[in-house]
C-alpha positions in Angstrom: 28.5 2.3 -11.7 28.8 1.6 -8.2 29.1 5.5 -7.0 26.1 6.3 -9.5 23.9 3.6 -7.9 24.8 4.7 -4.1 23.8 8.4 -5.2 20.4 7.0 -6.3 20.1 5.1 -3.2 20.9 8.1 -1.0 18.4 10.3 -2.8 15.6 7.6 -2.7 16.1 6.8 1.2 15.7 10.9 1.9 12.9 11.1 -0.4 11.1 8.2 1.1 12.1 8.9 5.0 10.7 12.6 4.5 7.5 11.4 2.7 4.1 13.1 3.6 0.7 12.4 1.8 -0.2 15.8 2.1 2.3 17.5 0.5 0.9 19.7 -2.7 2.7 17.3 -5.3 0.1 18.3 -8.3 1.5 21.9 -8.2 5.2 20.7 -8.4 4.6 19.5 -12.2 1.6 20.8 -13.4 2.3 19.7 -16.8 2.0 16.2 -15.4 -1.7 16.4 -13.9 -3.2 14.8 -16.9 -1.4 11.5 -16.2 -1.3 11.9 -12.4 -3.8 12.3 -9.6 -2.5 12.7 -6.1 -4.4 11.6 -2.9 -7.9 13.1 -2.7 -8.4 11.5 0.7 -5.8 13.9 2.4 -7.3 17.5 3.0 -5.9 20.1 3.4 -2.9 19.5 1.9 0.4 21.2 2.9 1.2 24.7 1.6 5.0 24.0 1.1 7.3 20.9 0.5 9.6 20.0 3.9 10.7 16.6 1.8 14.5 16.5 2.1 14.9 16.2 -2.1 12.5 19.3 -2.6 9.5 19.0 -5.1 11.5 16.3 -7.4 12.1 14.4 -4.0 8.2 14.4 -2.9 7.0 13.6 -6.5 9.3 10.6 -6.7 8.2 9.5 -3.2 4.7 9.9 -3.9 5.0 8.0 -7.4 7.0 5.2 -5.7 4.4 4.9 -2.8 1.3 5.0 -4.8 2.8 2.8 -7.8 4.7 0.1 -5.6 3.3 0.8 -2.1 5.4 -1.0 0.7 7.5 -2.6 -2.4 9.2 1.6 -2.7 11.3 0.5 0.7 11.9 -3.3 -0.6 13.1 -1.5 -3.6 15.7 0.5 -1.5 16.3 -2.5 0.5 17.3 -4.6 -2.8 19.0 -1.4 -4.1 21.0 -1.6 -0.9 21.9 -5.0 -1.1 23.2 -4.9 -4.7 25.4 -2.0 -3.7 26.7 -4.1 -1.3 27.4 -6.9 -3.6 29.4 -4.4 -6.2 31.3 -3.0 -3.3 32.5 -6.2 -2.2 34.0 -7.1 -6.0 
């Protein structure tokens, strides 16, 4: 379990560290456009994704930042502390 959590933490850190509001997230998964609307205040949007985790990483980071705000980063910090506790056992 600790290794899977470590993998998730590395993925989330990479996603959030390379997050940019101007990613064309709505183009990544067109089937989700009925549930999700990207930030309308960013113009023009980037043409490509430069997120370290690609389209999935850009969408994950965008969703986390829009839903949790600064809490997305606090979530990662909490997961890191849980990982440290698991590895100490």
